[in-house]
C-alpha positions as CSV (number, residue, x, y, z in Angstrom):
1,M,-228.9,-50.1,30.3
2,A,-229.5,-51.8,33.7
3,W,-229.2,-55.6,33.2
4,R,-231.2,-57.5,35.8
5,S,-229.2,-60.8,35.6
6,F,-225.8,-62.0,34.6
7,V,-224.4,-65.5,34.0
8,A,-220.7,-66.1,33.5
9,M,-219.6,-69.1,31.5
10,G,-216.1,-70.5,31.1
11,D,-213.0,-71.9,32.8
12,S,-210.4,-70.6,35.4
13,F,-210.3,-67.2,33.7
14,T,-213.9,-66.6,34.7
15,E,-213.9,-68.6,37.9
16,G,-211.4,-66.0,39.2
17,M,-208.1,-67.8,39.7
18,D,-205.8,-66.4,41.2
19,D,-207.7,-63.5,42.9
20,P,-208.5,-65.0,46.3
21,Y,-210.9,-63.9,49.0
22,P,-209.5,-64.2,52.6
23,D,-211.1,-67.6,52.9
24,G,-209.2,-68.9,49.8
25,T,-212.1,-68.9,47.4
26,Y,-211.8,-66.9,44.3
27,R,-213.3,-63.5,43.2
28,G,-212.0,-62.5,39.8
29,W,-213.2,-60.1,37.2
30,A,-216.8,-61.6,36.8
31,D,-217.6,-61.0,40.5
32,L,-216.3,-57.5,40.3
33,V,-218.4,-56.8,37.2
34,A,-221.5,-58.4,38.8
35,A,-221.1,-56.2,41.9
36,R,-220.9,-53.1,39.8
37,L,-223.9,-54.0,37.6
38,A,-225.9,-54.6,40.8
39,V,-225.4,-51.0,41.8
40,D,-227.5,-49.9,38.9
41,A,-229.9,-52.8,38.8
42,G,-230.8,-52.8,42.5
43,P,-231.3,-55.6,45.0
44,D,-233.2,-57.9,42.6
45,F,-230.1,-58.3,40.4
46,G,-229.1,-62.0,40.0
47,Y,-225.7,-63.4,39.3
48,A,-224.5,-66.9,38.5
49,N,-221.0,-68.1,37.7
50,L,-220.8,-71.5,36.2
51,A,-217.1,-71.4,35.3
52,I,-214.8,-74.2,36.4
53,R,-211.0,-74.3,36.1
54,G,-209.5,-76.6,33.5
55,R,-212.6,-76.9,31.3
56,L,-212.1,-77.3,27.6
57,L,-214.5,-75.6,25.1
58,G,-216.5,-78.8,24.6
59,Q,-216.9,-79.3,28.4
60,V,-218.1,-75.7,28.8
61,L,-220.7,-76.2,26.1
62,D,-221.9,-79.6,27.5
63,E,-222.0,-78.5,31.1
64,Q,-222.9,-74.8,31.0
65,L,-224.8,-73.9,27.9
66,D,-228.2,-75.4,28.6
67,A,-228.1,-74.3,32.2
68,T,-227.3,-70.7,31.1
69,V,-230.2,-70.6,28.6
70,A,-232.6,-72.1,31.1
71,M,-231.9,-69.2,33.5
72,R,-232.9,-66.7,30.8
73,P,-230.3,-64.0,31.9
74,D,-230.2,-60.5,30.4
75,L,-226.4,-60.7,30.1
76,V,-224.0,-63.6,29.5
77,S,-220.2,-63.7,29.4
78,F,-218.7,-66.5,27.3
79,A,-214.9,-67.2,27.5
80,A,-213.6,-70.6,26.6
81,G,-211.0,-72.2,24.4
82,G,-207.9,-71.1,26.2
83,N,-207.3,-74.5,27.7
84,D,-207.7,-76.1,24.3
85,V,-205.0,-73.9,22.9
86,L,-202.6,-75.2,25.5
87,R,-203.1,-78.8,24.5
88,R,-200.5,-80.6,22.4
89,R,-203.0,-81.2,19.7
90,V,-205.8,-78.9,18.9
91,D,-207.9,-78.0,15.9
92,A,-208.0,-74.2,16.0
93,A,-210.4,-74.0,13.0
94,G,-212.7,-76.5,14.7
95,L,-212.8,-74.4,17.9
96,A,-213.8,-71.4,15.7
97,D,-216.5,-73.3,14.0
98,R,-218.1,-74.2,17.3
99,L,-218.4,-70.7,18.5
100,D,-220.9,-69.3,16.0
101,P,-223.9,-71.5,16.8
102,V,-223.3,-71.1,20.5
103,I,-223.3,-67.3,20.5
104,G,-226.2,-67.4,18.1
105,R,-228.3,-69.5,20.5
106,L,-227.4,-67.2,23.4
107,R,-228.4,-64.1,21.4
108,K,-231.7,-65.7,20.3
109,S,-232.5,-66.4,23.9
110,G,-232.7,-62.7,24.4
111,A,-229.3,-62.3,26.2
112,D,-226.6,-59.7,25.5
113,V,-223.3,-61.5,25.2
114,I,-219.8,-60.6,26.2
115,M,-217.0,-62.3,24.3
116,F,-213.2,-62.2,24.8
117,C,-210.0,-62.2,22.8
118,F,-207.7,-63.7,25.5
119,A,-204.7,-61.8,26.7
120,D,-201.4,-63.0,25.1
121,V,-199.9,-65.3,27.7
122,S,-197.5,-67.0,25.3
123,G,-194.6,-64.7,25.9
124,H,-193.8,-66.1,29.4
125,L,-194.7,-69.8,28.8
126,P,-192.7,-72.6,27.1
127,G,-193.9,-73.4,23.6
128,H,-194.8,-69.8,22.8
129,R,-194.0,-70.3,19.1
130,I,-196.9,-72.9,19.0
131,I,-199.3,-71.3,21.4
132,G,-199.0,-67.8,20.0
133,P,-200.4,-68.6,16.5
134,R,-203.2,-70.7,18.0
135,A,-204.2,-67.9,20.3
136,A,-204.2,-65.4,17.5
137,A,-206.4,-67.7,15.4
138,L,-208.9,-68.1,18.2
139,S,-208.9,-64.3,18.7
140,D,-209.6,-63.8,15.0
141,A,-212.6,-66.2,15.2
142,V,-214.0,-64.5,18.3
143,R,-213.9,-61.2,16.6
144,R,-215.8,-62.5,13.6
145,V,-218.4,-64.2,15.7
146,A,-218.9,-61.2,17.9
147,D,-219.4,-59.0,14.9
148,T,-221.8,-61.4,13.3
149,H,-224.1,-61.7,16.3
150,G,-223.7,-58.2,17.8
151,A,-221.9,-59.3,20.9
152,Y,-219.8,-57.1,23.1
153,L,-216.1,-57.8,22.4
154,V,-213.5,-57.3,25.0
155,D,-210.1,-57.5,23.2
156,L,-207.5,-58.3,25.8
157,F,-205.2,-59.6,23.1
158,A,-204.7,-56.1,21.9
159,D,-203.9,-54.7,25.4
160,R,-200.1,-54.8,25.7
161,T,-200.3,-54.2,29.4
162,F,-201.1,-57.9,29.8
163,R,-197.6,-58.6,28.7
164,H,-196.6,-57.1,32.1
165,R,-195.7,-59.8,34.6
166,T,-197.7,-58.0,37.4
167,M,-200.9,-58.9,35.5
168,W,-200.2,-62.6,36.1
169,S,-200.0,-64.8,39.1
170,E,-196.9,-66.9,40.1
171,D,-198.0,-69.7,37.9
172,R,-197.7,-67.4,34.8
173,L,-201.0,-68.7,33.4
174,H,-203.8,-67.2,35.6
175,L,-204.4,-63.5,36.2
176,S,-203.2,-61.7,39.3
177,P,-205.7,-59.6,41.3
178,A,-204.5,-56.6,39.3
179,G,-205.0,-58.5,36.1
180,H,-208.6,-59.4,37.1
181,R,-209.4,-55.7,37.9
182,R,-208.0,-54.7,34.5
183,V,-210.3,-57.2,32.8
184,A,-213.3,-56.0,34.9
185,A,-212.5,-52.4,33.8
186,H,-212.4,-53.5,30.1
187,V,-215.7,-55.3,30.5
188,L,-217.5,-52.5,32.2
189,T,-216.1,-50.0,29.7
190,A,-217.4,-52.1,26.8
191,L,-220.8,-52.2,28.5
192,G,-220.8,-48.4,29.0
193,V,-220.8,-48.7,32.7
194,G,-218.7,-46.5,35.1
195,V,-215.6,-48.1,36.4
196,E,-212.9,-47.5,39.0
197,E,-210.1,-45.6,37.1
198,D,-207.3,-47.1,39.1
199,W,-208.2,-50.6,37.7
200,L,-206.8,-49.4,34.4
201,L,-203.6,-47.9,35.7
202,V,-200.5,-49.3,34.0
203,P,-198.1,-50.5,36.7
204,P,-194.4,-49.4,36.5
205,A,-192.2,-51.7,34.6
206,P,-190.0,-53.9,36.9
207,A,-186.3,-53.7,36.7
208,P,-184.7,-56.3,34.4
209,T,-183.9,-59.6,36.2
210,P,-180.3,-60.7,35.8
211,W,-180.0,-63.8,33.6
212,L,-178.9,-66.2,36.3
213,L,-181.7,-65.2,38.6
214,A,-184.2,-65.4,35.8
215,R,-183.2,-68.9,34.9
216,G,-183.4,-69.9,38.5
217,A,-186.9,-68.5,38.7
218,D,-187.8,-70.4,35.6
219,L,-186.6,-73.7,37.1
220,R,-188.6,-73.1,40.3
221,W,-191.7,-72.3,38.2
222,A,-191.2,-75.5,36.2
223,G,-191.0,-77.6,39.3
224,R,-193.9,-76.0,41.1
225,Y,-196.3,-75.5,38.2
226,L,-195.3,-77.0,34.9
227,A,-194.4,-80.5,36.1
228,P,-197.8,-81.0,37.9
229,W,-199.6,-79.7,34.9
230,L,-197.8,-82.2,32.7
231,R,-198.5,-85.0,35.1
232,R,-202.3,-84.2,35.0
233,R,-202.2,-84.2,31.2
234,L,-200.5,-87.6,31.1
235,A,-203.0,-89.0,33.5
236,G,-206.0,-87.5,31.7
237,A,-206.9,-85.5,34.8
238,S,-207.8,-81.8,35.3
239,S,-207.4,-79.3,38.1
240,G,-211.2,-78.9,38.0
241,D,-212.2,-82.6,38.3
242,L,-213.4,-82.2,41.9
243,V,-214.5,-78.6,41.6
244,T,-218.1,-77.4,41.2
245,A,-219.4,-74.1,40.0
246,K,-219.1,-71.4,42.8
247,R,-222.5,-69.8,41.9
248,P,-224.6,-72.4,40.0
249,A,-227.8,-70.4,40.1
250,L,-228.9,-66.8,39.9
251,S,-228.7,-65.2,43.4
252,P,-228.1,-61.7,44.8
253,V,-224.5,-60.5,44.3
254,H,-223.8,-60.0,48.0
255,D,-225.0,-63.5,48.7
256,G,-221.6,-65.1,48.3
257,S,-219.7,-63.0,45.9
258,R,-218.6,-60.4,48.3
259,A,-217.1,-58.1,45.6
260,E,-217.7,-54.6,46.7
261,P,-216.2,-52.1,44.2
262,R,-216.9,-48.5,44.8
263,P,-219.2,-47.3,42.0
264,R,-218.1,-44.4,39.8
265,S,-220.5,-42.6,37.6
């Protein structure tokens, strides 16, 4: 099937952090997927990316849902809730309850929908005993909703390769360029579209880090990434407060996204 338009909804995962273009803006898996879909659809293919870093599920719904439906796209990706899971207090069951009517509305608008079970990031973050069960509960809800509404499901939680540090950026929370390419490969495979085989290659396991070096790396990470994150939480601020969507309206892929994967049939 050749989709003629694609709208991506969500937070930093879909915005593309931390997969930078040379000018410092972000590409990410959604740009890569859009560029590949445009190969089949032709020059009239339109792509919008409404995702903004730091957004909670409620913010994604309030800011992006109506705009997405108004564009009447053929294909929508929906990935939200990951930031909620990281908060000190979260109602995991409440997050799940909000997903069903949203995906139902998108499907009734005529769009095919891609949903995600997020990759397990808890193993290299503090508080993993709390985050892990929440993430698992959210993944279970996503699976149920995807099945109910006939959405495409991309289950990154089941992909153990995402436990590999090379899939993640230095902040241990956002995907690396290699991680984004692996997500793009999973999405395109779910859609039945040809994909670059090397995007799914499993990188070699790094040598174990000596204990003292690992603890030093943990301390540097805490100072550079964890402490600013905690300060924003205490101040009620978000990394996305001054950020706007990078592609707020449907437009040709090569008008700003610059993703140019080599198509493989």
